[in-house]
C-alpha positions in Angstrom: 26.3 61.6 -25.2 24.0 63.4 -22.8 22.4 65.4 -25.6 21.9 62.2 -27.7 20.3 60.6 -24.7 17.9 63.6 -24.2 17.1 63.5 -27.9 16.3 59.7 -27.7 14.0 60.1 -24.7 12.3 63.2 -25.9 11.9 62.4 -29.6 11.7 58.6 -29.7 10.1 57.8 -26.4 8.2 61.2 -26.2 8.4 61.6 -22.4 10.3 63.7 -19.9 13.7 62.6 -18.8 12.8 61.7 -15.2 15.9 59.6 -14.7 18.0 62.7 -15.0 15.7 64.8 -12.8 17.6 67.5 -10.8 15.7 66.6 -7.7 18.2 65.2 -5.1 20.7 64.9 -8.0 23.6 66.4 -6.1 23.0 64.4 -3.0 22.6 61.1 -4.9 25.7 61.8 -6.9 27.8 62.5 -3.8 26.5 59.4 -2.1 27.3 57.4 -5.2 30.9 58.8 -5.3 31.3 57.9 -1.6 29.9 54.4 -2.1 32.1 53.7 -5.1 35.2 54.9 -3.4 34.5 52.9 -0.2 33.7 49.7 -2.2 36.9 49.8 -4.1 39.0 50.8 -1.1 37.6 47.8 0.9 38.5 45.6 -2.1 42.1 46.9 -2.3 42.4 46.7 1.5 41.6 43.0 1.4 44.1 42.5 -1.4 46.7 44.5 0.5 46.2 42.4 3.7 46.6 39.2 1.8 49.8 40.5 0.2 48.5 40.7 -3.4 48.6 44.5 -3.6 51.7 46.4 -2.6 52.6 50.1 -2.7 56.2 50.7 -3.9 56.2 54.4 -4.4 54.3 57.6 -5.1 53.8 59.5 -8.4 53.2 63.2 -8.9 49.5 64.0 -8.1 49.1 65.4 -11.7 48.9 61.9 -13.0 45.4 61.7 -11.7 44.0 64.3 -14.2 43.8 61.9 -17.1 41.9 59.3 -15.1 39.6 62.0 -13.8 38.5 62.8 -17.3 38.3 59.1 -18.3 36.3 58.2 -15.2 33.8 61.0 -15.9 33.3 59.9 -19.5 32.9 56.2 -18.8 30.7 56.8 -15.7 28.3 59.0 -17.6 28.3 57.4 -21.0 28.1 53.8 -19.9 25.3 54.6 -17.3 23.3 56.4 -19.9 23.7 53.5 -22.4 23.4 50.4 -20.1 21.2 51.6 -17.3 19.4 54.5 -18.9 18.5 52.8 -22.2 19.3 49.0 -22.1 18.1 48.2 -18.6 15.2 50.6 -18.6 13.8 49.5 -22.0 14.1 45.8 -21.3 12.5 46.3 -17.9 9.5 48.0 -19.4 8.5 44.7 -21.0 10.3 41.8 -19.2 10.3 43.3 -15.7 13.0 44.1 -13.3 14.4 40.7 -12.5 14.9 39.7 -16.2 16.3 43.1 -17.0 18.8 42.9 -14.2 20.1 39.6 -15.5 20.1 40.6 -19.2 21.7 44.0 -18.8 24.3 42.6 -16.5 25.2 39.9 -18.9 25.5 42.3 -21.8 27.5 44.7 -19.7 30.0 42.0 -18.9 30.3 40.8 -22.5 30.9 44.4 -23.5 34.1 44.4 -21.5 35.5 41.3 -23.4 36.8 43.9 -26.0 39.1 45.4 -23.4 42.8 44.7 -23.1 43.7 41.7 -21.0 40.1 40.7 -21.0 39.2 37.1 -19.9 35.9 35.3 -19.7 36.2 35.4 -15.9 36.8 39.1 -16.0 33.6 39.6 -18.0 31.7 37.5 -15.5 33.1 39.5 -12.6 32.1 42.7 -14.3 28.6 41.4 -15.0 28.1 40.5 -11.3 29.9 43.3 -9.5 29.0 46.2 -11.7 26.2 45.0 -14.0 24.0 43.9 -11.1 25.0 46.5 -8.6 24.7 49.6 -10.8 21.3 48.4 -12.2 20.1 47.8 -8.7 21.3 51.3 -7.7 19.2 52.7 -10.5 16.1 50.8 -9.4 16.7 52.0 -5.9 16.4 55.7 -6.8 14.8 55.4 -10.3 17.4 58.1 -11.3 20.9 57.7 -12.8 22.8 60.0 -10.5 23.6 57.3 -7.9 24.9 54.7 -10.4 26.9 57.4 -12.2 28.5 58.4 -9.0 29.4 54.8 -8.0 30.7 54.1 -11.5 32.8 57.2 -11.6 34.4 56.8 -8.2 35.1 53.1 -8.7 37.0 53.8 -11.9 38.7 56.9 -10.6 39.9 55.5 -7.3 41.3 52.3 -8.7 43.1 54.0 -11.6 44.0 57.5 -10.4 44.7 56.7 -6.8 45.7 53.1 -6.4 47.3 52.7 -9.8 45.4 49.5 -10.6 44.4 48.5 -14.2 40.8 49.5 -14.9 39.0 46.7 -16.7 42.2 45.6 -18.3 43.4 49.1 -19.2 46.8 49.8 -17.5 46.8 52.7 -15.2 49.4 55.1 -13.7 48.0 56.5 -10.5 49.1 58.5 -7.5 50.4 55.3 -5.9 53.0 53.2 -7.6 51.9 49.6 -7.0 52.1 46.0 -7.9 49.3 43.5 -8.1 50.4 39.8 -8.0 49.0 36.4 -7.1 46.5 34.0 -8.5 44.2 35.7 -11.0 41.0 34.6 -9.3 42.1 36.2 -6.1 44.2 39.2 -7.2 42.4 39.9 -10.5 45.6 39.4 -12.5 46.3 41.6 -15.6 42.6 42.6 -15.8 43.0 44.5 -12.5 41.4 44.2 -9.1 37.9 44.1 -10.7 38.7 40.5 -11.7 39.3 39.5 -8.1 36.7 37.3 -6.4 36.9 39.7 -3.5 35.7 42.6 -5.7 32.8 40.4 -6.8 31.8 39.6 -3.2 32.1 43.2 -2.0 30.0 44.6 -4.8 27.6 41.8 -4.7 26.8 42.6 -1.1 26.1 46.2 -2.1 24.0 45.0 -5.0 21.9 42.7 -2.8 21.3 45.6 -0.4 20.0 47.8 -3.2 17.9 45.0 -4.6 16.4 44.2 -1.2 15.6 47.8 -0.4 14.1 48.4 -3.8 11.9 45.3 -3.6 10.7 46.2 -0.1 9.7 49.6 -1.4 7.7 48.2 -4.3 10.0 49.6 -7.0 10.3 46.3 -8.9 8.3 46.1 -12.2 6.5 42.8 -13.1 7.0 41.3 -16.6 4.2 42.2 -19.1 2.6 38.7 -18.8 2.2 39.0 -15.0 0.9 42.6 -14.7 -2.8 41.7 -14.8 -2.4 39.6 -11.6 
């Protein structure tokens, strides 16, 4: 996927791949991993306090390996596709605000193909991940931060807390149950479908948007650039 992305940028767009620049890449990746891990841990903590998420046992730590691989693949490939190509290309003509909305909507609809998918689950993904990850990209203008967040979010929920990832059932380090009203617990779609996950990630997304806007990183739509 990475090679295909490099080829697209170098051959089709004929420019350097600045969004994958090595400058500060490790720092931004680590920060992203920490942010993603904290955001989901806060979400699951809320669900646990409310009695929707319960730990009933522990599995061998080796069960985390499969989710490590899956989290890396999804974190890298989806960020290259949805933020590196879709968001960035739309932003070049329609500007940042429109691109945030359009790319988030498409990202949410993309997850309707997942097991146990619901319209609400797609809306939740659009808001909590589509907006936040695009905003994280705008904040640094590189993909390392959103890749780190995306990877950690998926890995922590599937490999550690044993919660379904976007509708895909997971066996993690912790044997757990997730029950309660779907709007609050997330239901069969997983904790990502919880209103609490939406609120937690929306706060992070608003932070990235606010900081990016203050730093002048927003791009105007093509019809407004002469002003």
